[in-house]
All heavy atoms as a GROMACS GRO file, in nm:
protein
  597
    1MET      N    1  11.304  17.508  12.884
    1MET     CA    2  11.194  17.464  12.795
    1MET      C    3  11.231  17.323  12.748
    1MET      O    4  11.340  17.289  12.710
    1MET     CB    5  11.178  17.557  12.680
    1MET     CG    6  11.071  17.516  12.583
    1MET     SD    7  11.057  17.632  12.446
    1MET     CE    8  10.894  17.694  12.483
    2ARG      N    9  11.133  17.233  12.744
    2ARG     CA   10  11.149  17.099  12.705
    2ARG      C   11  11.168  17.089  12.553
    2ARG      O   12  11.105  17.157  12.477
    2ARG     CB   13  11.029  17.016  12.747
    2ARG     CG   14  11.047  16.869  12.733
    2ARG     CD   15  10.929  16.789  12.772
    2ARG     NE   16  10.833  16.854  12.857
    2ARG     CZ   17  10.741  16.784  12.922
    2ARG    NH1   18  10.729  16.657  12.906
    2ARG    NH2   19  10.654  16.849  12.995
    3GLU      N   20  11.256  16.995  12.507
    3GLU     CA   21  11.281  16.974  12.364
    3GLU      C   22  11.159  16.901  12.305
    3GLU      O   23  11.116  16.801  12.362
    3GLU     CB   24  11.404  16.894  12.340
    3GLU     CG   25  11.442  16.877  12.201
    3GLU     CD   26  11.571  16.798  12.178
    3GLU    OE1   27  11.662  16.814  12.260
    3GLU    OE2   28  11.576  16.717  12.084
    4LYS      N   29  11.103  16.948  12.189
    4LYS     CA   30  10.990  16.881  12.131
    4LYS      C   31  11.039  16.753  12.060
    4LYS      O   32  11.149  16.746  12.003
    4LYS     CB   33  10.922  16.973  12.030
    4LYS     CG   34  10.858  17.088  12.094
    4LYS     CD   35  10.779  17.168  11.998
    4LYS     CE   36  10.705  17.281  12.065
    4LYS     NZ   37  10.611  17.351  11.977
    5LYS      N   38  10.954  16.651  12.064
    5LYS     CA   39  10.982  16.527  11.995
    5LYS      C   40  10.851  16.468  11.948
    5LYS      O   41  10.739  16.503  11.991
    5LYS     CB   42  11.055  16.429  12.080
    5LYS     CG   43  10.991  16.392  12.209
    5LYS     CD   44  11.083  16.298  12.293
    5LYS     CE   45  11.016  16.263  12.418
    5LYS     NZ   46  11.094  16.173  12.498
    6LEU      N   47  10.862  16.375  11.856
    6LEU     CA   48  10.738  16.314  11.795
    6LEU      C   49  10.667  16.232  11.907
    6LEU      O   50  10.729  16.147  11.970
    6LEU     CB   51  10.778  16.225  11.678
    6LEU     CG   52  10.660  16.163  11.599
    6LEU    CD1   53  10.577  16.270  11.536
    6LEU    CD2   54  10.714  16.064  11.501
    7GLN      N   55  10.536  16.257  11.923
    7GLN     CA   56  10.456  16.193  12.018
    7GLN      C   57  10.324  16.147  11.958
    7GLN      O   58  10.280  16.202  11.858
    7GLN     CB   59  10.422  16.285  12.139
    7GLN     CG   60  10.547  16.325  12.217
    7GLN     CD   61  10.604  16.215  12.304
    7GLN    OE1   62  10.530  16.125  12.352
    7GLN    NE2   63  10.735  16.210  12.328
    8LEU      N   64  10.264  16.051  12.020
    8LEU     CA   65  10.129  16.012  11.983
    8LEU      C   66  10.037  16.086  12.074
    8LEU      O   67  10.050  16.087  12.200
    8LEU     CB   68  10.110  15.858  12.010
    8LEU     CG   69   9.968  15.801  11.987
    8LEU    CD1   70   9.937  15.816  11.836
    8LEU    CD2   71   9.958  15.662  12.034
    9VAL      N   72   9.940  16.160  12.015
    9VAL     CA   73   9.846  16.241  12.092
    9VAL      C   74   9.707  16.183  12.065
    9VAL      O   75   9.659  16.188  11.947
    9VAL     CB   76   9.856  16.390  12.048
    9VAL    CG1   77   9.752  16.476  12.122
    9VAL    CG2   78   9.992  16.444  12.074
   10VAL      N   79   9.643  16.139  12.170
   10VAL     CA   80   9.506  16.084  12.161
   10VAL      C   81   9.411  16.188  12.208
   10VAL      O   82   9.420  16.235  12.321
   10VAL     CB   83   9.490  15.955  12.244
   10VAL    CG1   84   9.357  15.894  12.223
   10VAL    CG2   85   9.600  15.854  12.214
   11THR      N   86   9.313  16.232  12.121
   11THR     CA   87   9.216  16.330  12.155
   11THR      C   88   9.084  16.260  12.189
   11THR      O   89   9.058  16.149  12.144
   11THR     CB   90   9.197  16.435  12.047
   11THR    OG1   91   9.157  16.369  11.924
   11THR    CG2   92   9.324  16.510  12.026
   12PHE      N   93   9.000  16.330  12.264
   12PHE     CA   94   8.870  16.273  12.309
   12PHE      C   95   8.757  16.369  12.287
   12PHE      O   96   8.776  16.491  12.280
   12PHE     CB   97   8.880  16.247  12.461
   12PHE     CG   98   8.994  16.159  12.497
   12PHE    CD1   99   9.115  16.205  12.540
   12PHE    CD2  100   8.982  16.019  12.493
   12PHE    CE1  101   9.220  16.126  12.572
   12PHE    CE2  102   9.090  15.935  12.520
   12PHE     CZ  103   9.208  15.985  12.556
   13HIS      N  104   8.634  16.317  12.275
   13HIS     CA  105   8.513  16.394  12.253
   13HIS      C  106   8.479  16.469  12.384
   13HIS      O  107   8.427  16.572  12.381
   13HIS     CB  108   8.398  16.310  12.205
   13HIS     CG  109   8.418  16.255  12.069
   13HIS    ND1  110   8.400  16.330  11.961
   13HIS    CD2  111   8.449  16.132  12.026
   13HIS    CE1  112   8.423  16.258  11.849
   13HIS    NE2  113   8.449  16.136  11.893
   14THR      N  114   8.502  16.404  12.498
   14THR     CA  115   8.456  16.456  12.626
   14THR      C  116   8.569  16.460  12.728
   14THR      O  117   8.661  16.374  12.725
   14THR     CB  118   8.341  16.376  12.687
   14THR    OG1  119   8.389  16.246  12.724
   14THR    CG2  120   8.220  16.364  12.586
   15THR      N  121   8.557  16.544  12.824
   15THR     CA  122   8.655  16.548  12.933
   15THR      C  123   8.646  16.425  13.014
   15THR      O  124   8.748  16.375  13.064
   15THR     CB  125   8.630  16.673  13.026
   15THR    OG1  126   8.633  16.790  12.939
   15THR    CG2  127   8.726  16.689  13.137
   16ALA      N  128   8.528  16.365  13.029
   16ALA     CA  129   8.512  16.246  13.107
   16ALA      C  130   8.592  16.132  13.046
   16ALA      O  131   8.656  16.055  13.119
   16ALA     CB  132   8.361  16.205  13.111
   17ASP      N  133   8.597  16.121  12.912
   17ASP     CA  134   8.678  16.020  12.845
   17ASP      C  135   8.827  16.044  12.872
   17ASP      O  136   8.907  15.946  12.894
   17ASP     CB  137   8.651  16.014  12.695
   17ASP     CG  138   8.523  15.944  12.663
   17ASP    OD1  139   8.477  15.859  12.743
   17ASP    OD2  140   8.468  15.972  12.553
   18ALA      N  141   8.866  16.168  12.866
   18ALA     CA  142   9.008  16.200  12.891
   18ALA      C  143   9.049  16.167  13.036
   18ALA      O  144   9.156  16.106  13.055
   18ALA     CB  145   9.037  16.349  12.866
   19MET      N  146   8.962  16.193  13.129
   19MET     CA  147   8.993  16.164  13.271
   19MET      C  148   8.990  16.010  13.292
   19MET      O  149   9.071  15.957  13.369
   19MET     CB  150   8.889  16.228  13.364
   19MET     CG  151   8.892  16.386  13.350
   19MET     SD  152   9.051  16.460  13.382
   19MET     CE  153   9.054  16.446  13.558
   20ALA      N  154   8.899  15.944  13.223
   20ALA     CA  155   8.889  15.795  13.238
   20ALA      C  156   9.017  15.735  13.179
   20ALA      O  157   9.071  15.633  13.231
   20ALA     CB  158   8.769  15.741  13.165
   21MET      N  159   9.070  15.790  13.068
   21MET     CA  160   9.195  15.743  13.009
   21MET      C  161   9.311  15.760  13.108
   21MET      O  162   9.392  15.665  13.128
   21MET     CB  163   9.224  15.816  12.881
   21MET     CG  164   9.350  15.774  12.814
   21MET     SD  165   9.332  15.608  12.747
   21MET     CE  166   9.471  15.600  12.638
   22GLU      N  167   9.316  15.869  13.174
   22GLU     CA  168   9.422  15.894  13.275
   22GLU      C  169   9.415  15.788  13.382
   22GLU      O  170   9.517  15.729  13.421
   22GLU     CB  171   9.411  16.036  13.329
   22GLU     CG  172   9.522  16.065  13.430
   22GLU     CD  173   9.508  16.202  13.492
   22GLU    OE1  174   9.397  16.250  13.521
   22GLU    OE2  175   9.617  16.265  13.506
   23GLN      N  176   9.297  15.766  13.435
   23GLN     CA  177   9.278  15.668  13.543
   23GLN      C  178   9.314  15.524  13.496
   23GLN      O  179   9.387  15.454  13.564
   23GLN     CB  180   9.131  15.670  13.596
   23GLN     CG  181   9.103  15.577  13.712
   23GLN     CD  182   9.180  15.616  13.834
   23GLN    OE1  183   9.201  15.738  13.855
   23GLN    NE2  184   9.223  15.524  13.911
   24ALA      N  185   9.268  15.488  13.377
   24ALA     CA  186   9.295  15.352  13.326
   24ALA      C  187   9.443  15.335  13.304
   24ALA      O  188   9.501  15.222  13.333
   24ALA     CB  189   9.214  15.331  13.194
   25CYS      N  190   9.515  15.432  13.248
   25CYS     CA  191   9.652  15.420  13.223
   25CYS      C  192   9.734  15.411  13.353
   25CYS      O  193   9.834  15.337  13.361
   25CYS     CB  194   9.702  15.537  13.135
   25CYS     SG  195   9.652  15.521  12.967
   26LYS      N  196   9.694  15.486  13.454
   26LYS     CA  197   9.760  15.478  13.580
   26LYS      C  198   9.743  15.338  13.641
   26LYS      O  199   9.840  15.277  13.692
   26LYS     CB  200   9.702  15.583  13.681
   26LYS     CG  201   9.760  15.721  13.658
   26LYS     CD  202   9.703  15.815  13.764
   26LYS     CE  203   9.760  15.955  13.742
   26LYS     NZ  204   9.712  16.052  13.842
   27GLU      N  205   9.620  15.285  13.638
   27GLU     CA  206   9.594  15.154  13.695
   27GLU      C  207   9.675  15.043  13.623
   27GLU      O  208   9.714  14.947  13.684
   27GLU     CB  209   9.444  15.121  13.682
   27GLU     CG  210   9.361  15.205  13.782
   27GLU     CD  211   9.212  15.182  13.760
   27GLU    OE1  212   9.174  15.109  13.667
   27GLU    OE2  213   9.135  15.249  13.834
   28GLN      N  214   9.697  15.063  13.492
   28GLN     CA  215   9.767  14.958  13.416
   28GLN      C  216   9.912  14.994  13.390
   28GLN      O  217   9.979  14.929  13.313
   28GLN     CB  218   9.692  14.936  13.281
   28GLN     CG  219   9.550  14.880  13.304
   28GLN     CD  220   9.481  14.838  13.182
   28GLN    OE1  221   9.540  14.801  13.085
   28GLN    NE2  222   9.346  14.853  13.182
   29HIS      N  223   9.963  15.097  13.457
   29HIS     CA  224  10.105  15.140  13.448
   29HIS      C  225  10.145  15.164  13.300
   29HIS      O  226  10.258  15.133  13.263
   29HIS     CB  227  10.192  15.039  13.516
   29HIS     CG  228  10.154  15.011  13.656
   29HIS    ND1  229  10.176  15.105  13.756
   29HIS    CD2  230  10.095  14.903  13.713
   29HIS    CE1  231  10.130  15.050  13.867
   29HIS    NE2  232  10.079  14.928  13.846
   30ALA      N  233  10.056  15.223  13.227
   30ALA     CA  234  10.081  15.257  13.081
   30ALA      C  235  10.150  15.393  13.080
   30ALA      O  236  10.124  15.479  13.157
   30ALA     CB  237   9.952  15.262  13.004
   31PRO      N  238  10.243  15.405  12.985
   31PRO     CA  239  10.317  15.533  12.975
   31PRO      C  240  10.224  15.650  12.923
   31PRO      O  241  10.124  15.622  12.854
   31PRO     CB  242  10.423  15.504  12.875
   31PRO     CG  243  10.365  15.390  12.792
   31PRO     CD  244  10.281  15.316  12.879
   32GLY      N  245  10.263  15.770  12.954
   32GLY     CA  246  10.196  15.885  12.901
   32GLY      C  247  10.147  15.978  13.005
   32GLY      O  248  10.162  15.953  13.128
   33ARG      N  249  10.085  16.092  12.962
   33ARG     CA  250  10.032  16.192  13.053
   33ARG      C  251   9.917  16.271  12.984
   33ARG      O  252   9.914  16.273  12.862
   33ARG     CB  253  10.139  16.282  13.103
   33ARG     CG  254  10.203  16.362  12.989
   33ARG     CD  255  10.333  16.432  13.040
   33ARG     NE  256  10.399  16.495  12.927
   33ARG     CZ  257  10.387  16.628  12.897
   33ARG    NH1  258  10.312  16.706  12.972
   33ARG    NH2  259  10.451  16.678  12.797
   34LEU      N  260   9.835  16.334  13.064
   34LEU     CA  261   9.732  16.412  13.014
   34LEU      C  262   9.786  16.552  12.990
   34LEU      O  263   9.860  16.603  13.068
   34LEU     CB  264   9.620  16.420  13.118
   34LEU     CG  265   9.471  16.452  13.083
   34LEU    CD1  266   9.429  16.349  12.974
   34LEU    CD2  267   9.383  16.451  13.199
   35ILE      N  268   9.758  16.604  12.865
   35ILE     CA  269   9.806  16.739  12.826
   35ILE      C  270   9.690  16.819  12.761
   35ILE      O  271   9.591  16.762  12.719
   35ILE     CB  272   9.921  16.725  12.726
   35ILE    CG1  273   9.872  16.659  12.593
   35ILE    CG2  274  10.042  16.656  12.781
   35ILE    CD1  275   9.972  16.675  12.478
   36PRO      N  276   9.710  16.954  12.755
   36PRO     CA  277   9.612  17.031  12.674
   36PRO      C  278   9.640  16.994  12.526
   36PRO      O  279   9.750  16.967  12.486
   36PRO     CB  280   9.655  17.172  12.703
   36PRO     CG  281   9.748  17.169  12.817
   36PRO     CD  282   9.807  17.034  12.825
   37VAL      N  283   9.530  16.995  12.450
   37VAL     CA  284   9.546  16.964  12.308
   37VAL      C  285   9.636  17.064  12.246
   37VAL      O  286   9.614  17.184  12.257
   37VAL     CB  287   9.408  16.958  12.242
   37VAL    CG1  288   9.422  16.939  12.089
   37VAL    CG2  289   9.316  16.850  12.298
   38PRO      N  290   9.740  17.016  12.170
   38PRO     CA  291   9.824  17.108  12.095
   38PRO      C  292   9.749  17.194  11.996
   38PRO      O  293   9.649  17.151  11.941
   38PRO     CB  294   9.926  17.015  12.020
   38PRO     CG  295   9.918  16.888  12.097
   38PRO     CD  296   9.781  16.875  12.153
   39ARG      N  297   9.793  17.313  11.972
   39ARG     CA  298   9.723  17.409  11.883
   39ARG      C  299   9.713  17.357  11.740
   39ARG      O  300   9.618  17.388  11.675
   39ARG     CB  301   9.801  17.545  11.878
   39ARG     CG  302   9.787  17.614  12.012
   39ARG     CD  303   9.855  17.753  12.005
   39ARG     NE  304   9.837  17.816  12.134
   39ARG     CZ  305   9.914  17.910  12.174
   39ARG    NH1  306  10.016  17.953  12.103
   39ARG    NH2  307   9.892  17.962  12.294
   40ALA      N  308   9.803  17.274  11.700
   40ALA     CA  309   9.798  17.221  11.562
   40ALA      C  310   9.682  17.123  11.539
   40ALA      O  311   9.651  17.085  11.431
   40ALA     CB  312   9.934  17.149  11.531
   41ILE      N  313   9.622  17.077  11.653
   41ILE     CA  314   9.513  16.982  11.647
   41ILE      C  315   9.388  17.048  11.698
   41ILE      O  316   9.387  17.116  11.801
   41ILE     CB  317   9.546  16.856  11.735
   41ILE    CG1  318   9.677  16.794  11.688
   41ILE    CG2  319   9.429  16.761  11.735
   41ILE    CD1  320   9.724  16.688  11.785
   42SER      N  321   9.276  17.019  11.633
   42SER     CA  322   9.148  17.072  11.678
   42SER      C  323   9.076  16.947  11.745
   42SER      O  324   9.058  16.848  11.681
   42SER     CB  325   9.065  17.121  11.562
   42SER     OG  326   8.936  17.155  11.602
   43ALA      N  327   9.033  16.964  11.867
   43ALA     CA  328   8.966  16.850  11.937
   43ALA      C  329   8.855  16.903  12.022
   43ALA      O  330   8.856  17.016  12.068
   43ALA     CB  331   9.071  16.775  12.014
   44GLY      N  332   8.765  16.813  12.050
   44GLY     CA  333   8.643  16.845  12.123
   44GLY      C  334   8.658  16.893  12.265
   44GLY      O  335   8.609  16.998  12.298
   45CYS      N  336   8.732  16.825  12.350
   45CYS     CA  337   8.725  16.858  12.498
   45CYS      C  338   8.845  16.943  12.541
   45CYS      O  339   8.844  16.998  12.648
   45CYS     CB  340   8.719  16.738  12.578
   45CYS     SG  341   8.869  16.647  12.607
   46GLY      N  342   8.950  16.953  12.462
   46GLY     CA  343   9.065  17.036  12.508
   46GLY      C  344   9.174  16.959  12.578
   46GLY      O  345   9.280  17.011  12.607
   47LEU      N  346   9.147  16.831  12.611
   47LEU     CA  347   9.249  16.750  12.681
   47LEU      C  348   9.284  16.631  12.596
   47LEU      O  349   9.202  16.581  12.512
   47LEU     CB  350   9.194  16.697  12.814
   47LEU     CG  351   9.169  16.794  12.920
   47LEU    CD1  352   9.104  16.733  13.041
   47LEU    CD2  353   9.298  16.863  12.962
   48ALA      N  354   9.409  16.585  12.602
   48ALA     CA  355   9.460  16.473  12.520
   48ALA      C  356   9.556  16.388  12.602
   48ALA      O  357   9.615  16.436  12.697
   48ALA     CB  358   9.524  16.528  12.394
   49TRP      N  359   9.570  16.261  12.560
   49TRP     CA  360   9.669  16.178  12.625
   49TRP      C  361   9.790  16.172  12.530
   49TRP      O  362   9.779  16.157  12.408
   49TRP     CB  363   9.612  16.034  12.638
   49TRP     CG  364   9.703  15.949  12.723
   49TRP    CD1  365   9.787  15.850  12.675
   49TRP    CD2  366   9.718  15.954  12.857
   49TRP    NE1  367   9.854  15.796  12.777
   49TRP    CE2  368   9.817  15.857  12.895
   49TRP    CE3  369   9.668  16.031  12.964
   49TRP    CZ2  370   9.859  15.834  13.028
   49TRP    CZ3  371   9.709  16.006  13.094
   49TRP    CH2  372   9.798  15.913  13.126
   50CYS      N  373   9.908  16.195  12.589
   50CYS     CA  374  10.030  16.202  12.513
   50CYS      C  375  10.122  16.092  12.558
   50CYS      O  376  10.146  16.074  12.682
   50CYS     CB  377  10.096  16.340  12.538
   50CYS     SG  378  10.254  16.364  12.454
   51ALA      N  379  10.177  16.016  12.463
   51ALA     CA  380  10.271  15.907  12.487
   51ALA      C  381  10.358  15.886  12.362
   51ALA      O  382  10.329  15.949  12.259
   51ALA     CB  383  10.194  15.776  12.524
   52GLY      N  384  10.456  15.805  12.375
   52GLY     CA  385  10.544  15.774  12.261
   52GLY      C  386  10.466  15.702  12.153
   52GLY      O  387  10.372  15.626  12.180
   53PRO      N  388  10.504  15.722  12.026
   53PRO     CA  389  10.438  15.659  11.916
   53PRO      C  390  10.437  15.507  11.923
   53PRO      O  391  10.341  15.442  11.872
   53PRO     CB  392  10.515  15.704  11.790
   53PRO     CG  393  10.598  15.821  11.832
   53PRO     CD  394  10.617  15.811  11.982
   54GLU      N  395  10.535  15.451  11.992
   54GLU     CA  396  10.544  15.305  12.004
   54GLU      C  397  10.437  15.250  12.094
   54GLU      O  398  10.416  15.127  12.100
   54GLU     CB  399  10.686  15.267  12.058
   54GLU     CG  400  10.709  15.304  12.194
   54GLU     CD  401  10.751  15.450  12.221
   54GLU    OE1  402  10.765  15.527  12.124
   54GLU    OE2  403  10.775  15.486  12.336
   55CYS      N  404  10.366  15.333  12.166
   55CYS     CA  405  10.258  15.294  12.258
   55CYS      C  406  10.119  15.279  12.197
   55CYS      O  407  10.022  15.250  12.271
   55CYS     CB  408  10.250  15.393  12.378
   55CYS     SG  409  10.408  15.403  12.466
   56ARG      N  410  10.108  15.306  12.067
   56ARG     CA  411   9.978  15.304  11.997
   56ARG      C  412   9.891  15.183  12.029
   56ARG      O  413   9.779  15.193  12.073
   56ARG     CB  414   9.998  15.323  11.850
   56ARG     CG  415   9.859  15.330  11.776
   56ARG     CD  416   9.885  15.338  11.623
   56ARG     NE  417   9.943  15.470  11.586
   56ARG     CZ  418   9.877  15.578  11.548
   56ARG    NH1  419   9.741  15.568  11.541
   56ARG    NH2  420   9.939  15.685  11.518
   57GLU      N  421   9.950  15.061  12.008
   57GLU     CA  422   9.870  14.938  12.029
   57GLU      C  423   9.835  14.920  12.178
   57GLU      O  424   9.716  14.879  12.201
   57GLU     CB  425   9.948  14.821  11.978
   57GLU     CG  426   9.960  14.822  11.824
   57GLU     CD  427   9.829  14.834  11.752
   57GLU    OE1  428   9.732  14.762  11.790
   57GLU    OE2  429   9.817  14.912  11.657
   58THR      N  430   9.922  14.953  12.264
   58THR     CA  431   9.894  14.939  12.409
   58THR      C  432   9.775  15.029  12.448
   58THR      O  433   9.683  14.985  12.516
   58THR     CB  434  10.018  14.973  12.495
   58THR    OG1  435  10.124  14.888  12.461
   58THR    CG2  436   9.989  14.964  12.639
   59LEU      N  437   9.780  15.153  12.403
   59LEU     CA  438   9.672  15.245  12.434
   59LEU      C  439   9.540  15.205  12.373
   59LEU      O  440   9.433  15.214  12.434
   59LEU     CB  441   9.712  15.390  12.393
   59LEU     CG  442   9.834  15.445  12.468
   59LEU    CD1  443   9.863  15.587  12.412
   59LEU    CD2  444   9.813  15.443  12.610
   60LYS      N  445   9.545  15.156  12.246
   60LYS     CA  446   9.424  15.103  12.188
   60LYS      C  447   9.363  14.987  12.263
   60LYS      O  448   9.240  14.987  12.283
   60LYS     CB  449   9.455  15.054  12.045
   60LYS     CG  450   9.461  15.163  11.942
   60LYS     CD  451   9.482  15.099  11.802
   60LYS     CE  452   9.493  15.204  11.695
   60LYS     NZ  453   9.509  15.142  11.563
   61GLU      N  454   9.445  14.899  12.316
   61GLU     CA  455   9.394  14.788  12.396
   61GLU      C  456   9.333  14.835  12.523
   61GLU      O  457   9.228  14.788  12.570
   61GLU     CB  458   9.504  14.687  12.425
   61GLU     CG  459   9.556  14.614  12.307
   61GLU     CD  460   9.683  14.533  12.335
   61GLU    OE1  461   9.722  14.519  12.450
   61GLU    OE2  462   9.742  14.482  12.238
   62ILE      N  463   9.393  14.934  12.591
   62ILE     CA  464   9.342  14.989  12.713
   62ILE      C  465   9.206  15.051  12.686
   62ILE      O  466   9.110  15.028  12.760
   62ILE     CB  467   9.438  15.087  12.776
   62ILE    CG1  468   9.559  15.017  12.836
   62ILE    CG2  469   9.369  15.170  12.887
   62ILE    CD1  470   9.670  15.104  12.879
   63MET      N  471   9.194  15.129  12.580
   63MET     CA  472   9.070  15.198  12.550
   63MET      C  473   8.962  15.098  12.514
   63MET      O  474   8.843  15.114  12.558
   63MET     CB  475   9.085  15.302  12.436
   63MET     CG  476   9.168  15.423  12.482
   63MET     SD  477   9.182  15.551  12.359
   63MET     CE  478   9.292  15.476  12.243
   64GLN      N  479   8.997  14.996  12.438
   64GLN     CA  480   8.899  14.897  12.403
   64GLN      C  481   8.850  14.820  12.520
   64GLN      O  482   8.729  14.797  12.542
   64GLN     CB  483   8.961  14.798  12.300
   64GLN     CG  484   8.856  14.702  12.242
   64GLN     CD  485   8.916  14.619  12.135
   64GLN    OE1  486   9.039  14.592  12.129
   64GLN    NE2  487   8.837  14.579  12.035
   65SER      N  488   8.942  14.782  12.614
   65SER     CA  489   8.896  14.706  12.728
   65SER      C  490   8.817  14.785  12.830
   65SER      O  491   8.743  14.728  12.908
   65SER     CB  492   9.020  14.642  12.796
   65SER     OG  493   9.101  14.744  12.858
   66THR      N  494   8.839  14.913  12.833
   66THR     CA  495   8.765  14.996  12.928
   66THR      C  496   8.647  15.077  12.870
   66THR      O  497   8.571  15.144  12.942
   66THR     CB  498   8.858  15.097  12.996
   66THR    OG1  499   8.921  15.183  12.891
   66THR    CG2  500   8.966  15.030  13.078
   67GLY      N  501   8.627  15.068  12.740
   67GLY     CA  502   8.514  15.135  12.674
   67GLY      C  503   8.540  15.284  12.655
   67GLY      O  504   8.441  15.358  12.633
   68ILE      N  505   8.660  15.327  12.656
   68ILE     CA  506   8.692  15.467  12.634
   68ILE      C  507   8.697  15.493  12.482
   68ILE      O  508   8.757  15.418  12.410
   68ILE     CB  509   8.825  15.512  12.695
   68ILE    CG1  510   8.816  15.494  12.850
   68ILE    CG2  511   8.866  15.654  12.658
   68ILE    CD1  512   8.954  15.501  12.916
   69ARG      N  513   8.628  15.600  12.437
   69ARG     CA  514   8.623  15.628  12.291
   69ARG      C  515   8.709  15.750  12.262
   69ARG      O  516   8.692  15.860  12.315
   69ARG     CB  517   8.480  15.657  12.249
   69ARG     CG  518   8.392  15.537  12.252
   69ARG     CD  519   8.254  15.563  12.205
   69ARG     NE  520   8.247  15.674  12.113
   69ARG     CZ  521   8.147  15.758  12.102
   69ARG    NH1  522   8.041  15.747  12.178
   69ARG    NH2  523   8.148  15.856  12.006
   70GLU      N  524   8.810  15.728  12.178
   70GLU     CA  525   8.896  15.841  12.138
   70GLU      C  526   8.829  15.912  12.020
   70GLU      O  527   8.755  15.858  11.945
   70GLU     CB  528   9.037  15.795  12.104
   70GLU     CG  529   9.055  15.743  11.964
   70GLU     CD  530   9.029  15.597  11.944
   70GLU    OE1  531   8.974  15.529  12.034
   70GLU    OE2  532   9.059  15.542  11.840
   71GLU      N  533   8.864  16.042  12.011
   71GLU     CA  534   8.819  16.116  11.896
   71GLU      C  535   8.909  16.088  11.777
   71GLU      O  536   8.861  16.058  11.665
   71GLU     CB  537   8.821  16.269  11.926
   71GLU     CG  538   8.772  16.355  11.811
   71GLU     CD  539   8.768  16.504  11.844
   71GLU    OE1  540   8.787  16.540  11.966
   71GLU    OE2  541   8.746  16.580  11.755
   72ASP      N  542   9.043  16.092  11.804
   72ASP     CA  543   9.138  16.068  11.699
   72ASP      C  544   9.278  16.038  11.761
   72ASP      O  545   9.295  16.065  11.878
   72ASP     CB  546   9.147  16.180  11.604
   72ASP     CG  547   9.197  16.147  11.462
   72ASP    OD1  548   9.236  16.031  11.443
   72ASP    OD2  549   9.193  16.231  11.374
   73MET      N  550   9.363  15.983  11.679
   73MET     CA  551   9.505  15.966  11.727
   73MET      C  552   9.592  16.040  11.622
   73MET      O  553   9.577  16.019  11.498
   73MET     CB  554   9.542  15.816  11.729
   73MET     CG  555   9.479  15.737  11.832
   73MET     SD  556   9.553  15.576  11.845
   73MET     CE  557   9.495  15.523  12.006
   74HIS      N  558   9.682  16.124  11.674
   74HIS     CA  559   9.771  16.203  11.591
   74HIS      C  560   9.912  16.177  11.626
   74HIS      O  561   9.942  16.153  11.748
   74HIS     CB  562   9.747  16.351  11.610
   74HIS     CG  563   9.600  16.394  11.596
   74HIS    ND1  564   9.552  16.436  11.476
   74HIS    CD2  565   9.500  16.398  11.682
   74HIS    CE1  566   9.424  16.466  11.495
   74HIS    NE2  567   9.392  16.440  11.616
   75GLU      N  568  10.004  16.182  11.533
   75GLU     CA  569  10.144  16.184  11.561
   75GLU      C  570  10.192  16.325  11.531
   75GLU      O  571  10.174  16.370  11.419
   75GLU     CB  572  10.221  16.078  11.482
   75GLU     CG  573  10.195  15.941  11.538
   75GLU     CD  574  10.294  15.836  11.476
   75GLU    OE1  575  10.386  15.876  11.415
   75GLU    OE2  576  10.264  15.717  11.497
   76CYS      N  577  10.242  16.396  11.635
   76CYS     CA  578  10.290  16.535  11.609
   76CYS      C  579  10.402  16.568  11.709
   76CYS      O  580  10.426  16.496  11.805
   76CYS     CB  581  10.174  16.632  11.621
   76CYS     SG  582  10.093  16.633  11.783
   77MET      N  583  10.469  16.676  11.681
   77MET     CA  584  10.577  16.723  11.771
   77MET      C  585  10.519  16.792  11.894
   77MET      O  586  10.445  16.892  11.878
   77MET     CB  587  10.664  16.821  11.693
   77MET     CG  588  10.730  16.759  11.568
   77MET     SD  589  10.840  16.619  11.609
   77MET     CE  590  10.980  16.707  11.667
   78VAL      N  591  10.550  16.734  12.008
   78VAL     CA  592  10.503  16.792  12.135
   78VAL      C  593  10.618  16.813  12.225
   78VAL      O  594  10.706  16.733  12.239
   78VAL     CB  595  10.395  16.700  12.201
   78VAL    CG1  596  10.352  16.760  12.330
   78VAL    CG2  597  10.277  16.685  12.107
   0.00000   0.00000   0.00000
């Protein structure tokens, strides 16, 4: 089992936004991965982008430049 650590979890209203985030991050070589939304968080589509907390600004820039709308950003143990 993987050791839990503090992560930035970006939630989305729709699965399409979550999948677009995965594609955009792959294209721009941004860190992170698509995960199921942790139980501690309630979110619309059930998928979230998980990356280190230090990546917040990078991910915001990617979402802004591609038109992806996040539901919320959380820092939690994942």
